KOLVEXLO-95336 format. One line per field, with one value per residue: residue number from 0; y, z, x of N, C-alpha, C, O, CB in turn. Coordinates in Angstrom, 1 decimal, padded with zeros to 4 digits. Glycine has a CB too. Layout:
<atoms>
i = NUM,...;
n_c2 = Y,...;
n_c3 = Z,...;
n_c1 = X,...;
ca_c2 = Y,...;
ca_c3 = Z,...;
ca_c1 = X,...;
c_c2 = Y,...;
c_c3 = Z,...;
c_c1 = X,...;
o_c2 = Y,...;
o_c3 = Z,...;
o_c1 = X,...;
cb_c2 = Y,...;
cb_c3 = Z,...;
cb_c1 = X,...;
</atoms>
This chain:
<atoms>
i = 0,1,2,3,4,5,6,7,8,9,10,11,12,13,14,15,16,17,18,19,20,21,22,23,24,25,26,27,28,29,30,31,32,33,34,35,36,37,38,39,40,41,42,43,44,45,46,47,48,49,50,51,52,53,54,55,56,57,58,59,60,61,62,63,64,65,66,67,68,69,70,71,72,73,74,75,76,77,78,79,80,81,82,83,84,85,86,87,88,89,90,91,92,93,94,95,96,97,98,99,100,101,102,103,104,105,106,107,108,109,110,111,112,113,114,115,116,117,118,119,120,121,122,123,124,125,126,127,128,129,130,131,132,133,134,135,136,137,138,139,140,141,142,143,144,145,146,147,148,149,150,151,152,153,154,155,156,157,158,159,160,161,162,163,164,165,166,167,168;
n_c2 = 116.4,116.7,117.8,119.3,119.1,121.6,121.7,121.5,118.8,115.9,114.8,111.8,110.3,110.6,110.1,107.3,106.3,106.5,104.8,102.6,102.2,101.8,099.5,097.7,098.5,098.0,095.5,093.8,093.3,091.3,092.6,092.6,093.3,094.4,095.3,097.6,099.7,099.2,096.9,093.8,093.2,095.6,096.3,094.5,094.9,097.6,097.5,095.9,097.2,099.7,101.8,102.8,105.0,108.1,109.1,110.9,110.5,109.2,106.6,105.5,105.7,104.1,101.7,101.0,100.5,098.2,096.5,096.1,096.9,096.1,093.5,093.1,094.0,092.3,089.9,090.6,090.7,088.3,086.7,087.8,087.0,084.1,083.9,084.7,082.9,080.6,081.4,082.1,084.9,088.5,090.0,093.0,094.5,096.7,096.9,097.1,099.7,102.6,106.0,108.5,111.0,111.0,110.8,108.7,109.3,109.9,107.4,105.9,107.3,106.8,103.7,103.3,104.2,102.8,100.3,100.8,101.3,099.1,096.7,093.3,091.7,092.0,090.6,090.0,090.1,088.0,089.6,092.3,093.8,095.4,097.5,100.9,101.6,099.2,098.7,100.9,100.2,097.9,098.9,100.5,098.7,097.3,099.3,099.9,097.4,095.2,092.0,090.6,088.8,086.5,086.0,083.5,082.8,082.4,084.6,087.6,088.9,092.2,092.3,090.5,091.9,094.2,093.1,092.0,094.1,095.7,094.0,094.2,096.9;
n_c3 = 097.6,100.9,102.9,104.0,105.5,106.9,105.6,103.2,102.4,101.8,103.2,104.0,103.4,103.7,106.6,106.1,104.9,106.7,108.6,107.4,107.3,110.4,110.5,108.9,108.7,107.5,106.1,103.2,101.5,099.9,097.3,096.1,093.1,091.5,089.5,090.4,089.8,087.4,085.0,083.4,083.9,084.3,081.7,080.2,081.7,080.9,078.1,078.1,080.0,081.1,079.2,078.7,080.4,081.9,082.4,084.8,086.4,089.2,088.5,086.9,088.4,090.7,089.5,088.4,090.8,091.9,089.9,089.5,091.3,093.8,093.3,092.2,094.4,096.4,095.1,095.1,097.9,098.7,097.4,098.4,100.9,100.7,099.5,102.0,103.9,102.5,102.0,104.5,105.0,105.1,102.7,100.9,099.9,097.7,097.9,100.2,100.9,101.2,100.6,100.7,099.4,097.8,094.4,091.3,090.8,093.2,094.5,092.9,093.4,096.0,096.0,094.3,095.6,097.9,096.5,095.7,098.0,099.8,098.7,098.1,095.9,093.3,092.7,090.0,089.6,087.7,084.6,085.0,083.1,081.7,083.6,084.1,086.7,087.6,085.4,085.9,088.4,087.7,085.8,087.6,089.3,087.6,086.8,089.3,089.6,090.9,091.0,089.0,088.8,087.6,090.0,090.4,090.3,087.8,086.3,084.9,082.3,080.6,077.9,077.6,079.5,078.0,075.5,076.5,077.6,075.1,073.7,075.4,075.2;
n_c1 = 094.3,093.5,094.9,097.8,101.0,103.0,105.7,104.6,104.3,102.4,099.4,097.7,099.7,102.8,102.7,101.6,104.1,105.7,104.8,105.3,108.0,108.2,107.5,108.7,111.2,114.3,114.1,112.6,109.7,107.0,105.1,101.9,100.4,097.6,094.8,092.5,090.4,090.2,091.3,090.8,088.3,086.8,086.9,085.1,082.8,082.5,082.2,079.9,077.9,078.7,079.5,077.0,076.7,077.0,080.1,080.6,078.4,076.4,075.1,077.3,079.3,078.5,077.8,080.3,081.7,080.2,080.2,083.0,084.9,084.5,084.8,087.2,088.9,088.0,089.4,092.1,092.7,092.1,094.0,096.2,096.0,096.1,098.6,100.1,099.5,100.6,103.5,104.0,105.2,105.2,102.9,102.2,099.5,097.4,094.7,093.4,093.8,091.9,091.7,089.5,089.9,092.0,093.3,093.9,096.7,097.8,097.7,099.4,101.5,102.3,102.1,104.2,106.3,106.3,107.1,109.8,111.0,110.4,109.9,110.4,110.0,107.6,104.4,102.3,099.0,096.3,095.7,096.7,097.8,095.6,095.4,096.5,097.5,098.8,100.6,102.4,103.3,104.8,106.5,107.9,109.2,110.7,112.7,114.1,115.1,113.7,112.5,110.0,106.8,104.5,101.5,101.7,104.2,105.9,108.3,108.1,109.2,110.6,110.2,107.8,106.1,105.6,104.3,102.0,100.9,100.4,098.7,096.4,095.6;
ca_c2 = 116.0,117.4,118.6,119.1,119.2,123.1,121.8,120.9,117.1,115.4,113.7,111.0,109.6,110.9,109.3,105.8,105.9,106.4,103.3,101.2,102.2,101.2,098.2,096.7,098.8,097.7,094.2,093.9,092.4,090.9,093.7,092.1,094.4,093.9,096.2,097.7,100.3,098.8,095.6,092.9,093.0,096.8,096.1,093.8,095.8,099.0,097.0,095.3,097.9,100.9,102.5,103.5,106.0,109.2,108.8,111.5,110.0,108.5,105.5,105.0,105.4,102.9,100.5,100.6,099.9,096.8,095.4,096.0,097.3,095.3,091.9,093.1,094.4,090.9,088.9,090.7,090.6,087.0,086.1,087.9,085.9,082.8,084.0,084.8,081.6,079.6,081.5,082.7,086.1,089.8,090.5,094.1,094.8,097.9,096.8,097.4,101.3,103.7,107.4,109.1,112.5,110.8,110.6,107.6,110.0,109.8,105.9,105.6,107.8,106.0,102.4,103.2,104.7,101.1,099.3,101.5,101.3,098.1,095.5,092.5,091.3,092.4,089.6,090.4,089.3,088.0,091.0,093.2,094.5,096.2,098.6,101.8,101.5,098.0,098.9,101.8,099.5,096.9,099.8,100.9,097.7,097.1,100.3,099.4,096.1,094.4,090.7,091.0,087.6,086.6,085.3,081.7,082.9,082.9,085.8,088.5,090.1,093.3,091.8,090.0,092.8,095.0,092.4,091.8,095.6,095.9,093.2,094.5,098.1;
ca_c3 = 099.0,101.8,104.1,103.9,106.4,106.8,104.8,101.8,102.4,101.8,104.6,104.8,102.5,104.7,107.5,105.8,104.7,108.2,109.6,106.9,107.8,111.4,110.5,108.0,108.9,106.2,105.6,102.3,101.5,098.4,097.0,095.3,092.4,090.6,089.1,091.4,089.2,085.9,084.7,082.5,084.5,084.1,080.2,080.1,082.3,080.2,077.0,078.5,080.5,081.4,078.2,078.5,081.5,081.8,083.5,086.1,086.8,090.1,087.9,086.2,089.8,091.6,088.7,088.3,092.1,092.2,089.1,088.9,092.3,095.0,093.1,092.1,095.6,097.3,094.5,095.3,099.4,098.8,096.8,099.5,102.4,100.2,099.6,103.2,104.5,102.0,102.4,106.1,105.0,104.7,101.7,101.0,098.5,097.5,097.7,101.3,101.3,100.4,101.1,099.7,098.9,096.7,093.0,090.8,090.9,094.9,094.8,092.1,094.2,097.4,095.9,093.6,096.7,098.7,095.7,095.9,099.6,100.7,098.1,097.7,094.6,092.8,092.0,089.2,089.6,086.1,083.9,085.5,082.2,081.6,084.5,084.0,087.9,087.8,084.5,086.7,089.5,086.9,085.5,088.6,089.8,086.5,087.3,090.7,089.5,091.6,090.5,088.9,088.5,088.1,091.1,090.2,090.5,086.6,086.2,083.7,081.7,079.7,076.4,078.0,079.6,076.7,074.6,077.4,077.7,073.8,073.5,076.2,074.3;
ca_c1 = 094.6,092.6,095.5,099.3,102.0,103.5,106.5,104.0,104.2,101.1,098.6,098.5,101.1,104.1,102.2,101.9,105.4,106.6,104.1,105.8,109.3,108.2,106.8,109.4,112.8,115.2,113.3,111.9,108.5,106.2,104.0,101.2,099.6,096.3,093.8,091.1,089.2,089.9,091.5,089.8,086.5,086.5,086.8,083.8,081.7,082.3,081.5,078.4,077.0,079.2,079.5,075.9,076.5,078.2,081.2,080.7,077.2,076.2,074.8,078.5,080.0,077.7,077.9,081.7,081.6,079.3,080.5,084.1,085.7,084.4,085.3,088.8,089.6,088.1,090.4,093.5,092.8,092.1,095.2,097.3,095.9,096.7,100.1,100.7,099.4,101.6,105.0,104.4,105.8,104.2,102.5,101.4,098.3,096.7,093.0,092.9,093.9,091.1,091.4,088.3,090.0,092.8,092.8,095.0,098.0,098.2,097.9,100.4,103.0,102.2,102.8,105.7,107.3,106.5,108.1,110.9,111.5,110.3,109.4,111.7,109.5,106.4,103.5,100.9,097.5,096.1,094.8,097.7,098.2,094.7,095.5,097.6,098.4,099.7,101.7,103.5,104.1,105.5,107.6,108.7,109.9,111.9,113.8,114.3,116.0,113.0,112.1,108.6,106.5,102.9,100.9,101.9,105.9,106.4,108.9,107.7,110.4,110.2,109.6,106.5,105.2,105.4,103.4,100.7,100.1,100.0,097.7,095.4,095.3;
c_c2 = 117.2,118.0,118.3,119.5,121.0,123.1,121.3,119.6,116.7,114.4,112.9,110.2,109.9,110.0,107.7,105.5,105.7,104.9,102.4,101.2,101.7,100.0,097.2,096.9,098.6,096.6,094.7,092.5,092.0,091.9,092.9,093.3,093.7,095.1,096.2,098.5,100.0,097.2,094.7,093.1,094.4,096.8,095.6,094.4,097.0,098.4,096.4,096.5,099.6,102.0,103.4,104.8,107.0,109.1,109.4,111.3,109.0,106.7,105.0,104.6,104.0,101.6,099.8,099.9,098.6,096.1,095.2,096.2,096.5,093.9,092.3,093.3,092.7,089.7,089.4,090.5,089.0,086.1,086.5,087.0,084.6,082.6,084.0,083.5,080.4,079.9,082.1,084.0,087.4,089.9,091.7,094.1,096.0,097.9,097.3,098.8,101.8,104.8,108.0,110.2,112.0,110.3,109.3,108.2,109.7,108.3,105.6,106.0,106.9,104.5,102.3,103.4,103.5,100.6,099.7,101.1,099.9,096.6,094.5,092.1,092.0,091.0,090.3,089.6,089.2,089.3,092.0,094.2,095.3,097.4,099.6,101.6,100.4,098.2,099.9,101.2,098.6,097.7,100.3,099.9,097.2,098.0,100.2,098.2,095.0,093.2,090.9,089.3,087.7,086.0,083.9,081.6,082.8,084.2,086.6,089.6,091.1,093.0,091.4,090.7,093.7,094.4,092.2,093.2,095.9,095.5,093.6,095.9,097.8;
c_c3 = 099.8,102.9,103.8,105.2,106.1,105.9,103.3,101.6,102.3,103.0,103.8,104.4,103.4,105.8,107.3,105.5,105.9,109.1,108.7,107.3,109.5,111.5,109.9,108.2,107.4,105.7,104.2,101.9,100.1,098.7,096.0,094.5,091.8,090.3,090.1,090.7,087.6,085.6,083.7,082.9,084.2,082.3,079.9,080.6,081.5,078.8,077.0,079.0,080.5,080.5,078.1,079.3,081.2,082.8,084.9,087.1,088.1,089.6,087.6,087.6,090.4,090.7,088.9,089.8,092.3,091.4,089.1,090.3,093.2,094.5,092.8,093.5,096.5,096.5,095.2,097.0,099.2,098.3,098.1,100.5,102.0,100.2,101.1,104.0,104.0,102.0,103.5,106.3,105.0,103.3,101.9,099.6,098.6,097.8,099.3,101.9,100.5,101.2,100.0,099.2,098.1,095.4,092.4,091.0,092.4,094.9,093.9,092.8,095.3,097.0,095.1,094.7,097.6,097.9,095.9,096.8,100.0,100.1,097.7,096.2,094.5,092.3,091.4,089.3,087.9,085.8,084.4,084.2,081.4,082.8,084.3,085.4,088.0,086.8,085.0,087.8,088.8,086.5,086.5,089.4,088.9,087.0,088.4,090.7,090.5,090.6,090.1,088.2,088.3,089.4,091.2,090.4,089.0,086.4,084.8,083.3,080.9,078.7,076.8,078.3,078.5,075.8,075.3,077.3,076.1,073.4,074.2,075.7,073.1;
c_c1 = 094.1,093.5,097.1,100.0,102.6,104.7,105.8,103.9,102.8,100.6,097.9,099.5,102.2,103.8,102.5,102.9,106.3,106.2,105.1,107.3,109.2,108.0,107.7,111.1,113.3,114.9,112.4,110.8,108.0,104.9,103.4,100.1,098.6,095.5,092.7,090.2,089.1,090.5,090.6,088.1,086.1,086.0,085.4,082.7,081.3,081.6,080.0,077.3,077.4,079.2,078.3,075.9,077.4,079.0,081.2,079.4,077.5,075.8,076.1,079.2,079.7,077.8,079.5,082.1,081.4,079.8,082.2,085.1,085.7,085.0,086.5,089.3,089.6,089.3,091.7,093.5,092.9,093.4,096.2,097.3,096.3,098.0,100.9,100.8,100.5,103.1,105.1,105.2,104.9,104.2,101.5,100.5,097.6,095.4,092.5,092.8,092.7,091.1,090.5,088.8,091.3,092.2,094.2,096.5,098.5,098.5,099.1,101.9,103.4,102.9,104.0,106.7,107.4,107.6,109.3,111.8,111.5,110.0,110.7,111.1,108.1,105.6,102.2,099.8,097.1,095.2,095.4,097.6,097.0,094.6,096.5,098.3,099.3,101.0,103.0,104.0,105.0,106.8,108.5,109.8,111.1,112.9,114.5,115.1,115.5,112.5,110.4,108.2,105.1,102.6,101.3,104.0,106.5,107.1,108.2,108.7,109.8,109.5,108.0,105.7,104.8,104.4,102.1,100.0,099.6,098.9,096.3,094.8,094.9;
o_c2 = 118.4,118.8,117.2,120.2,121.4,124.2,120.8,119.3,117.5,113.5,113.5,109.4,108.8,109.1,107.0,104.3,105.0,104.3,101.4,100.1,101.2,099.4,096.0,096.1,099.0,096.4,095.7,091.3,092.5,091.9,092.5,093.9,092.5,095.9,095.2,098.2,100.4,096.3,095.2,093.2,094.4,097.2,096.4,094.4,097.4,098.8,096.4,096.7,100.5,103.2,104.6,105.6,107.0,109.2,108.8,111.8,108.1,105.8,103.8,103.5,103.0,100.5,098.7,098.8,097.8,095.0,094.2,095.6,096.1,093.3,091.5,092.6,092.1,088.8,088.6,090.0,088.5,085.1,085.7,086.4,083.9,081.6,083.4,083.2,079.5,078.9,082.8,084.3,087.1,089.9,091.7,093.8,096.3,099.0,097.8,099.2,101.4,104.7,108.0,110.6,113.0,109.6,109.1,107.3,109.2,108.0,104.8,105.4,106.5,104.1,101.3,102.8,103.3,100.3,098.8,100.7,099.5,095.6,094.8,092.3,092.3,090.3,090.8,088.4,090.0,089.8,093.0,095.4,095.9,098.0,099.1,101.5,100.5,097.9,099.8,101.6,098.4,097.3,100.5,100.2,096.8,097.6,100.5,097.9,094.2,093.5,091.4,088.7,088.6,085.5,083.3,080.7,083.0,085.2,085.9,090.7,090.9,093.5,092.0,090.6,093.8,095.1,092.3,093.4,096.3,096.1,093.4,096.1,098.8;
o_c3 = 099.5,103.7,103.3,106.0,104.9,105.4,102.5,100.5,102.9,103.5,102.9,105.1,103.8,106.0,108.1,105.6,106.0,109.8,109.2,107.5,110.0,112.5,110.1,108.1,106.4,104.6,104.1,101.9,099.2,099.6,095.1,095.1,091.5,091.2,090.6,090.9,086.7,086.2,083.3,082.2,083.8,081.8,079.4,079.9,081.3,078.5,076.0,078.6,080.1,080.9,077.6,079.0,080.4,084.0,085.9,088.2,088.2,090.2,087.9,087.9,090.5,091.3,089.2,089.8,092.7,091.8,088.6,090.4,093.7,095.3,093.4,093.8,096.9,097.1,095.7,097.4,099.6,098.9,098.6,101.0,102.8,100.6,101.3,104.6,104.7,102.1,103.7,107.4,104.8,102.7,102.5,098.5,099.8,097.9,099.5,102.9,099.3,102.3,098.8,098.3,097.4,095.2,093.1,091.2,092.7,095.3,094.5,092.9,095.5,097.5,095.1,094.7,098.2,098.4,096.3,096.7,100.7,100.8,097.1,095.3,095.5,091.4,092.0,089.1,087.0,086.6,084.2,084.4,080.4,082.9,084.3,085.4,088.4,087.1,084.6,088.3,089.3,086.8,086.2,090.0,089.3,087.4,088.3,091.7,091.0,089.5,091.0,087.4,088.8,090.0,092.3,090.5,089.0,086.2,083.8,083.7,080.5,078.6,076.2,077.8,078.3,075.4,074.7,076.9,075.9,072.8,073.7,075.7,072.4;
o_c1 = 094.2,093.0,097.5,099.4,102.4,105.1,106.5,103.4,102.0,101.3,097.3,100.1,102.6,104.7,103.2,103.1,107.4,106.9,105.7,107.8,110.3,108.4,107.6,112.0,112.7,115.6,111.7,111.0,108.7,104.0,104.1,099.2,098.7,095.5,092.2,089.0,088.3,089.8,089.5,087.1,085.0,085.0,084.6,081.7,080.2,080.5,079.1,076.2,076.7,078.9,078.4,075.1,078.3,078.6,081.6,079.2,078.4,076.3,076.2,079.5,080.5,078.0,079.8,082.8,082.3,080.0,082.6,086.2,086.7,085.7,087.3,090.2,090.5,089.9,092.4,094.6,094.0,093.8,096.9,098.3,096.8,098.6,102.0,101.8,101.0,103.9,106.2,105.8,103.7,105.2,100.5,100.9,097.2,094.9,091.4,092.2,092.5,090.5,090.8,088.0,091.7,091.2,095.2,097.3,099.6,099.6,099.8,103.0,104.5,103.9,104.8,107.8,108.5,108.7,110.0,112.9,112.5,110.0,111.8,111.9,107.4,106.2,101.3,099.9,097.5,094.4,094.7,097.4,097.4,093.5,097.7,099.5,100.4,102.2,104.2,105.1,106.1,107.9,109.7,110.9,112.2,114.0,115.7,115.8,116.2,112.1,109.6,108.9,104.4,103.6,101.2,104.8,107.7,106.3,107.7,108.9,108.6,108.4,107.1,104.5,103.6,103.5,101.0,098.9,098.4,098.1,095.2,093.6,094.6;
cb_c2 = 115.8,116.4,117.9,120.0,117.8,123.7,121.0,121.3,116.4,114.9,114.5,110.3,110.4,112.5,109.6,105.2,106.6,108.0,102.8,100.9,103.7,101.7,098.3,097.0,097.6,097.7,093.7,094.4,093.1,088.8,095.2,090.9,095.2,092.7,095.8,098.3,102.0,100.1,095.1,091.2,092.7,097.7,095.1,092.7,096.3,100.0,096.2,094.1,097.3,100.7,101.8,102.8,105.5,110.4,109.3,113.0,109.3,109.2,105.6,106.1,106.4,103.2,101.0,102.0,100.4,096.8,095.5,097.1,098.5,095.1,090.8,094.3,095.9,090.2,088.8,092.3,091.4,086.7,086.8,089.0,085.8,082.7,085.4,085.8,081.1,079.5,082.0,081.6,086.1,091.2,089.4,095.4,093.5,098.4,094.9,096.8,102.2,103.3,108.2,109.6,113.9,110.0,112.4,107.2,111.8,110.3,104.9,106.3,109.4,106.0,101.4,104.5,106.0,099.9,099.2,102.6,102.3,098.6,096.0,090.9,089.7,093.6,088.6,090.5,090.3,086.6,091.2,092.6,093.8,095.5,098.1,103.2,101.5,096.5,099.4,103.1,098.7,096.2,100.8,101.4,096.6,097.4,101.5,099.2,096.6,095.2,089.4,092.6,086.7,085.9,085.3,080.9,081.5,082.8,085.6,089.2,089.4,093.8,090.3,089.3,093.5,095.2,091.1,091.5,097.0,095.5,091.9,094.5,098.9;
cb_c3 = 099.3,102.5,105.8,102.7,106.0,108.3,105.4,100.7,103.8,100.7,105.8,105.5,100.8,105.2,107.6,105.0,103.8,109.4,109.4,105.1,107.6,112.1,109.8,106.3,110.0,106.3,107.0,101.3,102.3,098.2,096.6,096.1,091.4,091.4,087.8,092.9,089.5,084.7,085.8,082.8,086.4,084.7,079.8,080.7,083.6,079.9,076.5,080.0,081.7,081.8,077.2,078.8,082.9,081.8,083.0,085.7,085.5,091.0,086.8,085.1,090.8,091.9,087.2,087.9,092.8,092.0,087.7,087.6,092.9,095.5,091.9,091.1,096.6,097.3,092.8,094.8,100.4,098.0,095.2,100.0,103.2,099.0,099.0,103.8,104.3,100.6,101.5,106.9,103.9,105.2,101.0,101.3,098.3,096.4,097.2,102.0,100.8,100.0,101.3,100.3,100.3,097.2,092.0,089.2,090.6,096.3,094.3,090.5,094.9,098.0,095.5,092.4,097.6,098.6,094.3,096.1,100.6,101.5,096.6,098.9,094.3,091.5,093.1,087.8,090.6,085.4,084.3,085.8,081.4,081.3,085.8,083.7,089.1,087.4,083.3,087.1,090.6,085.6,085.0,089.3,090.0,084.9,087.4,091.5,089.8,092.4,091.7,087.7,089.3,087.1,091.0,087.9,091.4,085.9,086.0,083.9,080.7,079.2,075.6,078.8,080.5,075.9,074.1,079.2,078.3,073.1,073.8,077.5,074.2;
cb_c1 = 096.1,091.6,094.9,099.9,103.3,103.9,107.7,104.8,104.8,101.0,097.6,097.9,101.4,104.3,100.9,101.3,105.8,106.1,101.8,105.5,110.0,107.6,105.4,108.8,113.7,116.8,112.1,112.8,107.3,105.8,104.5,100.4,100.4,095.3,093.3,091.3,089.1,090.9,091.5,090.1,086.0,087.7,087.8,083.8,082.2,084.1,082.3,078.8,076.7,080.4,079.8,074.8,076.9,077.8,082.4,080.8,076.4,075.2,074.0,079.4,079.3,076.0,077.6,082.6,080.7,077.8,079.9,084.2,085.5,082.9,084.6,089.5,088.6,086.2,090.3,094.0,091.5,090.9,095.6,097.3,094.3,096.4,100.4,100.0,098.0,101.3,105.9,105.3,106.7,104.6,102.1,102.4,097.0,096.8,092.3,093.4,095.4,089.7,092.8,086.9,090.3,093.9,092.8,094.7,097.8,096.9,096.6,100.1,102.9,100.4,101.8,106.0,106.8,105.0,107.9,110.7,110.5,109.2,108.4,112.2,109.6,106.6,103.2,101.1,096.1,095.3,093.1,099.1,099.0,093.6,095.6,097.2,097.6,098.8,101.1,103.0,103.3,104.7,107.2,107.8,109.1,111.5,113.3,113.0,117.7,111.9,112.4,108.4,106.9,102.0,099.5,101.0,106.6,105.5,110.6,106.5,111.7,111.1,110.6,106.6,105.6,106.7,104.0,101.1,101.4,100.8,098.1,095.9,096.3;
</atoms>
């Protein structure tokens, strides 16, 4: 994190949480979970190309961004737009938020907090099981008793989620 409040809470994490409380109050909304830096697209890219690069290199980062991240973000954002148009209710998705100084743990903390405090349900994009972040979001929703389903609405029970994740790894 680049900065903290005097009480040690992270910026802008705390601010984002306040905005959500301001926007939603006690209302709960749909959360759309999908892979951003990983997922099936990552597995395919890594097997085909990414494994040739040193993970810390600019070639790796640029290739990952071009082949995986941009496409994953566009897919999640497009799906959220369709859900909003179809259902006429808010859908929050992680692909529209980028904080340069954040790492995976920061994003997981933020989205798990959102799920706990504001999600009425979590919908999972195809290939979610290839993403550690999506698996963490699924788990948080399960622990909180929040319904979990595919983007098409089919419930994803724990047994099926575990089987999907095992298959992915």
